[in-house]
C-alpha positions as CSV (number, residue, x, y, z in Angstrom):
1,M,29.5,56.1,8.8
2,M,26.6,58.3,8.1
3,S,23.2,58.1,6.4
4,H,22.7,59.7,3.0
5,R,18.9,60.2,2.9
6,Y,16.8,61.0,-0.1
7,R,13.1,61.7,-0.6
8,L,11.3,58.7,-2.2
9,Y,8.4,59.3,-4.6
10,P,6.5,56.0,-5.2
11,E,3.6,55.7,-7.6
12,P,0.1,55.2,-6.1
13,G,0.2,51.5,-7.0
14,Q,3.6,51.0,-5.3
15,E,2.8,52.3,-1.9
16,P,0.8,49.2,-0.9
17,V,3.8,47.1,-1.7
18,L,6.1,49.3,0.4
19,E,3.6,49.1,3.3
20,R,3.5,45.3,3.0
21,H,7.3,45.2,3.2
22,C,7.2,47.4,6.4
23,A,4.6,45.1,7.9
24,D,6.6,42.0,7.1
25,A,9.8,43.5,8.6
26,R,7.9,44.5,11.7
27,Y,6.3,41.1,12.2
28,V,9.6,39.2,11.8
29,W,11.4,41.5,14.2
30,N,8.7,41.3,16.9
31,L,8.5,37.5,16.5
32,A,12.3,37.2,17.0
33,L,12.1,39.6,20.0
34,E,9.4,37.4,21.5
35,Q,11.6,34.4,21.2
36,V,14.4,36.2,23.0
37,N,12.1,37.3,25.7
38,F,10.6,33.8,26.2
39,G,11.9,32.2,29.3
40,R,12.8,35.5,31.0
41,E,11.1,36.6,34.2
42,Q,11.4,39.7,36.3
43,R,12.9,39.3,39.7
44,D,14.2,42.1,41.9
45,G,13.4,44.7,39.2
46,K,15.6,43.0,36.6
47,W,14.9,40.5,33.8
48,R,16.6,37.1,34.4
49,D,16.7,33.9,32.4
50,K,14.6,31.0,33.7
51,R,16.4,27.7,34.0
52,G,15.5,24.4,32.5
53,L,13.9,25.7,29.3
54,G,16.9,24.9,27.0
55,P,18.7,27.3,24.7
56,R,16.7,29.7,22.6
57,P,17.1,29.8,18.8
58,G,20.1,31.6,17.4
59,P,20.5,33.5,14.1
60,A,20.8,30.4,12.0
61,A,17.9,28.7,13.7
62,R,15.8,31.8,13.2
63,Q,16.5,31.8,9.5
64,R,15.5,28.2,9.2
65,Q,12.3,28.9,11.1
66,L,11.6,31.8,8.6
67,A,12.1,29.4,5.7
68,E,9.6,27.0,7.2
69,A,7.1,29.8,8.0
70,R,7.3,30.9,4.3
71,Q,5.8,27.6,3.3
72,G,2.4,29.1,4.5
73,P,0.2,31.4,2.4
74,W,0.9,34.7,4.2
75,L,4.6,35.3,4.5
76,S,5.3,33.7,1.1
77,E,3.4,36.6,-0.5
78,G,6.0,39.0,0.8
79,S,9.7,39.3,-0.1
80,S,12.1,36.9,1.4
81,L,14.9,39.4,1.0
82,V,13.1,41.9,3.2
83,Q,12.2,39.3,5.8
84,Q,15.7,37.8,6.0
85,Q,17.3,41.2,6.3
86,A,14.9,42.1,9.2
87,L,16.3,39.0,11.1
88,R,19.9,40.1,10.3
89,D,19.1,43.6,11.6
90,F,17.6,42.1,14.8
91,D,20.7,39.9,15.3
92,Q,22.9,43.0,14.9
93,A,20.8,44.9,17.4
94,L,21.0,42.1,19.9
95,A,24.7,41.9,19.5
96,N,25.0,45.7,20.0
97,W,23.0,45.4,23.2
98,R,25.0,42.6,24.6
99,G,28.2,44.5,23.7
100,R,26.8,47.4,25.8
101,T,27.0,49.9,22.9
102,H,23.2,50.3,22.3
103,R,20.0,49.9,24.2
104,R,18.0,46.7,24.2
105,P,15.9,45.9,21.1
106,R,12.3,47.1,21.5
107,W,9.0,46.2,20.0
108,R,8.2,47.7,16.7
109,K,4.7,49.4,16.5
110,K,2.6,50.2,13.5
111,G,3.0,53.8,12.5
112,E,6.2,54.3,14.5
113,G,9.5,54.0,12.9
114,E,8.2,52.1,9.9
115,G,10.8,50.8,7.5
116,F,12.8,47.9,6.0
117,C,16.2,47.2,4.5
118,V,17.3,45.7,1.2
119,R,20.7,44.4,0.4
120,D,22.6,44.7,-2.9
121,V,20.2,47.3,-4.4
122,T,20.5,48.7,-7.9
123,V,20.6,52.4,-8.2
124,R,20.4,54.1,-11.6
125,R,20.7,57.8,-12.2
126,L,18.2,59.3,-14.6
127,N,19.4,62.9,-14.7
128,R,20.9,65.5,-12.3
129,R,17.7,65.6,-10.2
130,W,16.3,62.1,-10.3
131,A,17.4,58.5,-9.8
132,T,15.7,55.1,-9.3
133,V,16.3,52.3,-6.7
134,G,15.2,48.7,-7.1
135,V,12.8,47.3,-4.5
136,P,11.8,43.6,-4.4
137,K,8.3,42.7,-5.7
138,M,7.7,46.1,-7.3
139,G,10.6,47.1,-9.6
140,T,12.1,50.6,-9.5
141,V,11.1,53.7,-7.4
142,R,12.1,57.2,-8.1
143,F,13.9,59.4,-5.6
144,R,15.1,63.0,-5.6
145,L,18.9,63.6,-5.8
146,S,19.0,66.3,-3.1
147,R,22.7,65.6,-2.6
148,P,25.4,63.6,-4.5
149,L,25.1,59.8,-4.4
150,P,27.7,57.9,-2.3
151,A,30.4,56.0,-4.1
152,R,28.9,52.6,-3.0
153,T,25.2,51.9,-2.4
154,G,25.3,48.3,-1.3
155,M,22.3,48.4,1.2
156,A,19.3,50.7,1.2
157,R,16.8,51.4,4.0
158,V,13.4,52.6,3.1
159,T,11.4,54.4,5.8
160,L,8.0,56.0,6.3
161,D,7.7,58.8,8.7
162,A,4.6,59.9,10.6
163,S,3.8,62.6,8.1
164,G,3.5,60.0,5.3
165,R,6.8,60.8,3.5
166,W,8.9,57.9,2.1
167,H,12.7,58.1,2.2
168,V,15.5,56.0,1.1
169,S,18.9,56.1,2.7
170,F,22.4,54.6,2.0
171,A,25.1,54.1,4.6
172,A,28.4,55.7,3.6
173,A,31.4,57.4,5.1
174,Q,31.3,61.1,6.0
175,G,32.6,63.2,3.2
176,A,35.4,65.7,3.8
177,V,34.6,69.4,4.0
178,V,36.5,71.7,1.6
179,R,38.6,73.7,4.0
180,T,42.1,75.3,4.5
181,P,43.9,75.0,7.8
182,T,43.5,78.3,9.7
183,G,45.1,77.5,13.1
184,S,42.0,78.9,14.8
185,V,40.9,77.4,18.2
186,V,37.5,78.2,19.6
187,G,35.3,77.1,22.5
188,I,31.6,76.5,22.0
189,D,29.1,76.9,24.8
190,R,25.7,75.1,24.2
191,G,22.7,76.8,25.8
192,V,19.0,77.2,25.6
193,A,18.5,80.9,25.1
194,T,21.5,81.0,22.8
195,T,22.0,77.6,21.1
196,L,25.7,78.1,20.4
197,A,28.0,80.8,21.9
198,V,31.4,80.9,20.3
199,S,34.4,82.2,22.1
200,D,35.1,84.8,19.4
201,G,31.8,86.5,20.2
202,T,29.6,84.8,17.6
203,M,26.1,83.9,18.8
204,L,24.2,81.2,16.9
205,R,20.5,80.3,17.5
206,A,18.5,77.4,16.2
207,P,15.6,78.5,14.0
208,T,12.3,79.0,15.8
209,S,9.0,78.6,14.0
210,P,6.3,80.5,16.0
211,K,3.8,80.2,13.2
212,L,4.4,76.5,12.7
213,A,4.4,75.9,16.5
214,A,1.0,77.7,16.7
215,K,-0.3,75.3,14.0
216,V,0.4,72.4,16.4
217,V,-1.9,73.7,19.1
218,R,-5.2,73.4,17.4
219,P,-4.6,69.8,16.2
220,D,-3.7,68.9,19.8
221,Q,-7.0,70.4,20.9
222,R,-9.0,68.5,18.2
223,L,-7.3,65.2,19.2
224,S,-8.6,65.5,22.7
225,R,-12.2,65.5,21.3
226,Q,-11.8,62.9,18.6
227,G,-12.4,59.2,19.2
228,R,-9.5,56.7,18.8
229,G,-9.6,54.8,15.5
230,S,-11.8,57.4,13.7
231,K,-10.9,58.7,10.3
232,R,-11.0,62.3,11.5
233,R,-8.5,61.6,14.2
234,A,-6.2,59.9,11.7
235,K,-6.4,63.0,9.5
236,T,-5.6,65.2,12.4
237,V,-2.6,63.1,13.4
238,R,-1.2,63.3,9.8
239,H,-1.7,67.1,9.8
240,R,0.1,67.5,13.1
241,A,2.9,65.1,11.9
242,R,3.5,67.2,8.8
243,T,3.8,70.3,10.8
244,H,6.3,68.7,13.2
245,A,8.2,67.3,10.2
246,R,8.6,70.8,8.7
247,I,10.0,72.1,12.1
248,A,12.4,69.2,12.3
249,D,13.6,69.7,8.7
250,R,14.4,73.3,9.5
251,R,16.5,72.4,12.6
252,R,18.3,69.6,10.7
253,D,19.2,71.9,7.9
254,W,20.4,74.6,10.3
255,V,22.6,72.0,12.2
256,E,24.2,70.8,8.9
257,K,25.0,74.3,7.7
258,T,26.2,75.5,11.1
259,T,28.5,72.5,11.8
260,T,30.0,72.8,8.3
261,G,30.8,76.5,8.8
262,L,32.4,75.8,12.1
263,V,34.6,73.1,10.7
264,V,35.6,75.2,7.7
265,D,36.7,78.2,9.9
266,H,38.4,76.5,12.8
267,D,41.0,73.8,13.3
268,V,40.3,72.9,16.9
269,L,36.8,73.1,18.4
270,V,36.3,72.6,22.2
271,L,32.9,71.7,23.6
272,E,31.6,70.7,27.1
273,D,31.3,67.0,27.7
274,L,27.6,67.2,28.5
275,K,25.6,64.1,29.4
276,V,22.5,65.2,27.5
277,K,20.6,62.0,28.0
278,S,20.9,62.3,31.8
279,M,20.0,66.0,31.7
280,V,16.6,65.4,30.1
281,R,15.4,62.8,32.5
282,R,12.2,63.2,34.4
283,P,12.6,64.2,38.1
284,N,11.9,61.4,40.6
285,P,8.6,61.6,42.5
286,K,8.8,62.8,46.1
287,A,6.6,60.9,48.6
288,D,4.8,62.9,51.2
289,P,5.8,61.4,54.6
290,G,2.7,62.8,56.3
291,R,0.2,61.3,53.8
292,P,0.8,57.8,52.7
293,G,0.2,57.4,48.9
294,A,0.5,61.2,48.3
295,F,3.4,63.0,46.7
296,L,5.0,66.4,47.1
297,P,5.6,68.8,44.2
298,N,8.8,67.9,42.4
299,G,9.0,70.5,39.7
300,A,8.0,68.1,37.0
301,S,6.2,70.7,34.9
302,A,9.1,73.1,34.9
303,K,11.6,70.3,34.2
304,A,9.5,69.1,31.3
305,G,9.7,72.6,29.7
306,L,13.4,72.7,30.2
307,N,13.8,69.3,28.6
308,R,11.8,70.4,25.6
309,S,14.0,73.4,25.2
310,I,17.2,71.3,25.4
311,Q,15.8,68.9,22.8
312,R,14.9,71.7,20.5
313,S,18.4,73.0,20.7
314,C,19.8,69.8,19.2
315,W,22.8,69.6,21.6
316,S,23.6,66.0,20.9
317,V,23.1,66.2,17.1
318,L,25.4,69.3,17.0
319,A,28.2,67.6,18.8
320,R,27.9,64.4,16.8
321,R,27.9,66.2,13.4
322,L,30.8,68.4,14.4
323,Q,32.8,65.3,15.4
324,D,31.9,63.5,12.2
325,K,32.9,66.3,9.9
326,A,36.0,67.3,11.9
327,E,37.3,63.7,11.8
328,A,36.8,63.5,8.0
329,S,38.3,67.0,7.3
330,G,41.5,67.3,9.4
331,A,40.1,69.2,12.3
332,V,40.0,68.2,16.0
333,V,37.1,68.2,18.5
334,V,37.9,68.3,22.2
335,F,35.4,67.6,25.0
336,V,36.2,69.1,28.4
337,N,34.7,69.1,31.9
338,P,31.7,71.4,32.0
339,R,31.8,72.1,35.7
340,Y,31.5,75.8,36.7
341,T,32.3,77.1,33.2
342,S,29.4,79.6,33.5
343,Q,30.4,80.8,37.0
344,Q,34.2,81.1,36.6
345,C,35.8,84.4,35.7
346,R,37.9,84.2,32.6
347,R,40.2,87.0,33.8
348,C,41.0,86.1,37.4
349,G,39.6,82.6,37.7
350,H,37.3,83.4,40.6
351,T,34.4,81.0,40.8
352,A,31.1,82.0,42.5
353,E,27.4,81.7,41.8
354,E,27.0,85.4,42.2
355,N,29.3,86.1,39.2
356,R,26.5,85.3,36.8
357,Q,23.9,87.9,37.5
358,S,21.5,86.9,34.8
359,Q,21.1,84.9,31.6
360,T,23.3,87.3,29.7
361,V,25.3,89.4,32.2
362,F,28.5,88.1,33.8
363,S,30.1,90.4,36.4
364,C,33.0,89.0,38.5
365,V,32.5,90.0,42.2
366,S,36.3,89.7,42.7
367,C,37.9,91.7,39.9
368,G,34.9,93.4,38.3
369,H,35.3,91.8,34.9
370,R,32.1,92.1,32.8
371,N,31.2,90.2,29.7
372,H,28.4,88.3,28.1
373,A,27.7,85.3,30.2
374,D,27.7,82.8,27.3
375,T,30.9,84.3,25.8
376,N,32.7,84.1,29.1
377,A,31.7,80.5,29.4
378,A,32.9,79.8,25.9
379,E,36.3,81.4,26.7
380,N,36.6,79.2,29.8
381,I,35.8,76.2,27.6
382,V,38.5,77.0,25.1
383,S,41.0,77.6,27.9
384,R,40.3,74.2,29.4
385,G,40.6,72.6,26.0
386,L,44.1,74.1,25.4
387,A,45.2,73.2,28.9
388,S,43.9,69.6,28.8
389,A,44.8,68.6,25.3
390,P,47.2,70.9,23.5
391,T,47.8,68.2,20.9
392,P,45.5,65.4,19.8
393,G,45.6,62.5,22.2
394,H,48.1,64.1,24.7
395,G,47.9,66.2,27.8
396,A,46.1,65.8,31.1
397,R,43.4,67.9,32.8
398,P,44.4,69.8,35.9
399,D,41.3,68.5,37.7
400,N,42.4,64.9,37.1
401,R,39.6,64.3,34.6
402,S,40.9,63.5,31.2
403,A,39.4,65.2,28.2
404,R,37.9,63.3,25.2
405,V,39.7,64.2,22.0
406,S,38.3,63.5,18.5
407,P,41.4,63.2,16.3
408,P,41.3,64.0,12.6
409,C,41.2,61.1,10.1
410,A,44.6,60.8,8.6
411,A,43.3,59.4,5.3
412,A,40.5,61.9,4.9
413,G,42.5,64.9,3.7
414,T,40.9,68.3,3.2
415,S,39.5,67.9,-0.2
416,G,36.0,66.9,-1.5
417,K,32.6,68.2,-0.7
418,V,30.5,67.5,2.4
419,A,27.9,64.9,1.8
420,A,25.4,66.1,4.4
């Protein structure tokens, strides 16, 4: 499943209703989370349930409590559909956490991740550019048809980002990319200087926006001088958020176009199995044994810069969108062990740190083979992919670490247009 997102254009009189729905969903979510947290205490660094407090309310009990709370003057002014769906979303988030597939539900804060869900929405197409979606308590709202509508629009999620833009999204299956089987197999090396290095010699770099990045510096400087809660600070925050949104939109557009092109041109795509979430963690502090309460330098500033570069390169998003589009279009994505791919010689197999002389130069100290360092790594990646999984779901790695294979969807076919 993927999200088909469209820009929403509410009228000036409709925005207060949308903001009220966001506030109701946030309040109901936080109240349900408070009930779950009640009776839990922290011991030995972990949260554990207290005993003797009785069972906490379940999903059905929470819905009954919501019905009772709506007898009052405040919640009754909002939409029951929005509030009930917020509880269902919370129940699903709680089940995902208990199933160890997602992180634990967190508090929702005003101005961060604002949004709400509505079930059984009515979508009506006006023309080839515009359509409307029905929202409780306010009627229909226009949104721009920047991409084709999914076949089914059962549930809609309305969101408000930090830059003040409203969006509506519908969950639907990933559409198949129009492609013809080519028999091509490529390895893809993800990096910081070069975002994607393909084994055929292609170098792809995520778009950089020096002018937009420079526009973020001055708002940051103004924020340090402006008081919290002031109107000028709120205006500066919105200005900075709009700039960040433009930068993120460019990267997102580049990711979609790049992944579509790779799936169209190749049948098998091999990537490193990178644990990006672990790679961008902060370094642990180093205590100074000679001075109690003091700490030694741990390279946190340099690591923070590297983390920002990794996040700007969109490694996780690239891998996820490649996998989604490949599964829907008859291609295969293979993930292999990334160990020593940048230090191993593709010609003789010699592995040494001295082989990689710089960011771009690879020169084997054993056989003298020279190549672009990222291209050499991509060739090692495709070689490991072919050795570990020559066919989808079969084969074993020589280093006793099995590769992850993303098989194509048998029912997807290779026709239709990409929905992203």
